[in-house]
C-alpha positions in Angstrom: 15.6 32.9 15.3 18.7 32.7 17.6 20.0 29.6 19.5 18.1 30.3 22.7 14.8 30.8 20.9 15.4 27.8 18.7 16.0 25.6 21.7 13.0 27.0 23.5 10.8 26.3 20.4 12.0 22.7 20.3 11.5 22.2 24.0 7.9 23.4 23.7 7.3 21.4 20.6 8.4 18.1 22.1 6.6 18.9 25.3 3.4 19.5 23.4 3.9 16.4 21.2 4.5 14.2 24.2 1.3 15.6 25.8 -0.6 14.8 22.6 0.6 11.3 22.8 -0.3 10.9 26.4 -3.8 12.4 25.7 -4.2 10.1 22.6 -5.0 13.2 20.6 -4.8 12.3 16.9 -5.5 15.9 16.0 -2.6 17.4 17.9 -0.2 14.6 16.8 -1.0 15.4 13.2 -0.7 19.1 13.8 2.7 18.5 15.2 3.7 16.4 12.3 2.4 19.0 9.8 4.0 21.9 11.6 7.4 20.1 11.6 7.2 19.3 7.9 6.4 23.0 7.1 9.1 24.4 9.4 11.9 22.1 8.3 10.7 21.6 4.7 10.6 17.9 5.1 8.3 15.4 3.4 5.6 14.2 5.8 7.0 10.7 5.6 10.4 12.0 7.0 8.9 13.8 10.0 8.2 10.9 12.3 11.8 9.8 12.1 13.0 13.3 13.0 10.6 13.7 15.9 11.3 10.2 17.3 15.1 10.3 16.9 14.9 7.8 14.0 13.8 5.1 16.4 12.2 2.6 14.0 10.1 0.8 16.7 8.7 4.1 18.0 7.8 5.2 14.4 6.0 1.9 13.9 4.1 2.3 17.1 3.0 5.9 16.2 2.1 4.7 12.7 0.0 1.8 13.9 -1.8 4.1 16.4 -2.6 6.8 13.9 -3.5 4.3 11.1 -6.2 2.7 13.3 -8.1 5.9 13.7 -7.7 6.9 10.0 -9.0 3.5 8.8 -12.0 3.7 11.0 -12.9 7.2 9.7 -12.2 6.3 6.1 -14.6 3.4 6.2 -17.3 5.8 7.3 -16.3 8.6 4.9 -16.3 6.2 1.9 -18.4 3.3 3.1 -17.9 1.1 0.0 -14.2 1.0 0.6 -12.8 -1.9 2.6 -9.5 -1.1 4.3 -7.3 -3.8 5.9 -5.3 -3.2 9.0 -2.2 -2.7 7.0 -3.9 0.0 4.9 -4.8 -1.9 1.7 -7.9 -0.2 0.2 -10.2 -2.5 -1.7 -13.1 -1.2 -3.8 -16.3 -3.0 -2.7 -17.0 -6.4 -1.3 -18.0 -8.2 -4.5 -16.2 -10.9 -6.4 -13.3 -9.8 -8.6 -13.2 -6.5 -6.7 -10.2 -4.3 -7.5 -7.5 -2.9 -5.2 -8.0 0.9 -5.2 -4.7 1.8 -3.5 -2.8 2.0 -0.2 -3.6 4.3 2.6 -0.6 6.5 3.6 -1.0 7.3 7.3 1.3 10.3 7.2 -0.1 12.2 4.2 -3.7 10.9 5.0 -4.2 10.0 1.3 -4.9 6.9 -0.7 -1.8 6.3 -2.9 -2.1 4.5 -6.2 1.3 2.9 -7.1 0.4 0.4 -9.8 -1.0 1.0 -13.3 -4.0 -1.1 -12.5 -4.9 1.1 -9.5 -4.4 4.3 -11.6 -6.6 2.9 -14.3 -9.7 2.6 -12.1 -10.8 6.3 -12.3 -10.3 6.6 -16.0 -12.3 3.4 -16.5 -15.1 4.9 -14.4 -15.0 8.1 -16.3 -15.4 6.2 -19.6 -18.2 4.2 -18.2 -20.0 7.3 -16.8 -19.9 8.9 -20.3 -21.9 6.1 -21.9 -23.0 3.3 -19.5 -25.2 1.6 -22.0 -22.5 1.1 -24.6 -19.4 0.7 -22.4 -19.2 -3.1 -22.9 -20.1 -3.0 -26.6 -17.4 -0.4 -27.3 -14.7 -2.4 -25.4 -15.6 -5.6 -27.3 -15.5 -3.7 -30.6 -12.1 -2.4 -29.7 -10.9 -5.9 -28.8 -12.3 -7.2 -32.1 -10.5 -4.5 -34.2 -7.2 -5.2 -32.3 -7.4 -9.0 -32.6 -8.3 -8.9 -36.3 -5.8 -6.2 -37.4 -3.3 -8.6 -38.9 -6.1 -10.6 -40.6 -7.6 -7.3 -42.1 -4.1 -6.4 -43.4 -3.8 -9.8 -45.1 -7.3 -9.5 -46.5 -6.3 -6.1 -48.1 -3.2 -7.6 -49.6 -5.1 -10.6 -50.9 -7.7 -8.5 -52.7 -4.9 -6.5 -54.4 -3.2 -9.7 -55.5 -6.4 -11.1 -56.9 -7.1 -7.9 -58.7 -3.7 -8.0 -60.3 -4.3 -11.5 -61.6 -7.7 -10.7 -62.9 -6.4 -7.7 -64.8 -4.2 -10.0 -67.1 -6.1 -13.3 -67.3 -4.7 -14.4 -70.7 -1.3 -12.8 -70.5 0.7 -16.1 -70.7 -1.5 -17.4 -73.6 -1.0 -14.1 -75.6 2.7 -14.2 -75.0 3.0 -17.8 -76.4 0.8 -17.0 -79.4 3.0 -14.0 -80.3 6.1 -16.1 -80.1 4.6 -18.9 -82.2 3.0 -16.6 -84.8 4.5 -16.1 -88.2 6.3 -19.5 -88.6 9.9 -19.1 -89.6 9.5 -15.3 -89.8 8.2 -15.2 -86.3 11.0 -17.5 -85.1 13.7 -15.2 -86.7 12.0 -12.1 -85.1 12.2 -13.7 -81.7 15.8 -14.7 -82.3 16.7 -11.1 -83.4 14.7 -9.4 -80.6 16.2 -11.6 -77.9 18.8 -9.8 -75.8 22.3 -11.1 -75.7 21.9 -12.4 -72.1 20.1 -15.7 -71.9 16.4 -15.0 -71.1 16.4 -18.0 -68.8 18.7 -16.2 -66.4 16.4 -13.1 -66.2 12.9 -14.4 -66.1 10.1 -11.8 -66.3 7.6 -12.1 -63.4 4.0 -11.4 -64.3 2.3 -8.6 -62.4 -0.5 -11.0 -61.4 1.1 -14.0 -59.5 -1.3 -16.9 -58.8 1.2 -18.4 -56.3 1.1 -15.2 -54.2 -2.7 -15.4 -54.1 -2.5 -18.9 -52.8 0.1 -18.0 -50.1 -2.0 -15.0 -48.9 -5.1 -17.1 -48.8 -3.3 -19.6 -46.5 -1.9 -16.9 -44.3 -5.3 -15.2 -44.1 -7.0 -18.4 -43.0 -4.5 -18.9 -40.2 -4.6 -15.3 -39.1 -8.4 -15.4 -38.8 -8.3 -18.6 -36.7 -5.7 -17.0 -34.4 -7.7 -13.8 -34.2 -10.9 -15.6 -33.3 -9.2 -17.7 -30.6 -7.8 -14.5 -29.0 -11.1 -12.7 -29.2 -12.9 -15.6 -27.6 -10.3 -15.8 -24.9 -10.2 -12.1 -24.0 -13.9 -11.5 -24.4 -14.8 -13.2 -21.1 -12.2 -11.2 -19.3 -13.6 -7.9 -20.6 -17.1 -8.9 -19.7 -16.0 -9.5 -16.1 -14.0 -6.2 -16.0 -17.1 -4.3 -17.3 -19.3 -5.9 -14.7 -16.9 -4.9 -11.9 -16.7 -1.3 -13.3 -20.5 -1.3 -13.2 -20.6 -2.4 -9.6 -18.1 0.3 -8.7 -20.1 3.0 -10.5 -23.3 2.0 -8.9 -21.7 2.1 -5.5 -20.4 5.6 -6.1 -23.7 7.1 -7.3 -25.5 5.5 -4.3 -23.3 7.7 -2.1 -22.5 10.7 -4.3 -24.4 12.9 -6.7 -21.8 12.2 -9.4 -18.5 10.6 -10.2 -16.9 14.1 -10.1 -18.0 14.6 -6.5 -16.5 11.3 -5.6 -13.2 12.2 -7.2 -13.3 15.5 -5.4 -13.8 13.8 -2.0 -10.7 11.6 -2.7 -8.6 14.7 -3.3 -9.7 16.2 0.1 -9.4 13.1 2.3 -6.6 14.8 4.4 -8.5 18.0 4.9 -11.8 16.2 5.6 -10.1 14.0 8.2 -8.5 16.9 10.0 -11.8 18.7 10.1 -13.4 15.6 11.5 -10.8 15.3 14.2 -11.2 19.0 15.0 -15.0 18.6 15.2 -14.7 15.4 17.3 -14.5 16.9 20.8 -17.3 19.4 20.0 -19.5 16.6 18.8 -18.8 14.6 21.9 -19.6 17.6 24.1 -22.8 18.1 22.2 -23.8 14.5 22.6 -23.2 14.7 26.4 -25.3 17.9 26.5 -28.1 16.2 24.6 -28.0 13.3 27.0 -28.2 15.6 30.0 -31.2 17.4 28.6 -33.0 14.2 27.6 
């Protein structure tokens, strides 16, 4: 494309875009934005700045205009979504509802920026796989996590108790052996004793009663802490599970499956453009129906 053709193309483009703005044609405005992004290999978010000479106020005006129509359509396309004027998408109208994402007017998609937003669909997929046991499994997972340290201490305590039980009379037998034989036994102990003073190198018994007592005390504290954490987080999980249930029921009241809902999310942009393209035809059809009535 030479200079003359390039300038002519730009002239026609801006003329057509200006006409689309004057006609309030959301369809032609979006087509102009998409065509520019494709031709110049720009992100869609960069195109309004290029078209409007990087005028921030003009970009805001265009954004507000296009966002209004997109929000109105989305609330019909997915009726259980509530969308604020600034594009915040909330899932449902019930208490403790979750923010699903933020509507991007240029890409015509719902963007999920936070981990909480991105976790909604996986939660729903898990729920859909086994609705009856969803809460029970989450509580079981919480219990296992909360009691993990206590379970570890319980295992250590059982091993320590077993070690003590394996040698219950070890100290008594040792004393008897040392005392046995009178003078002969005393001489044997003296001869067998290593050169280094035994008091400086004490022999620890394999079964230590003091370790058992310590572990029992630690286990008691760990169990109390675990129960407190479980009681505290259990209510939160019950609330979250109820919210997930509300979300799932809303979805299956509008869609045949969760998969179909997820598919509709992926095609919001295409569906909106198709709706805009069909709009004038539908309006003409309504006028024709009125005339024939």
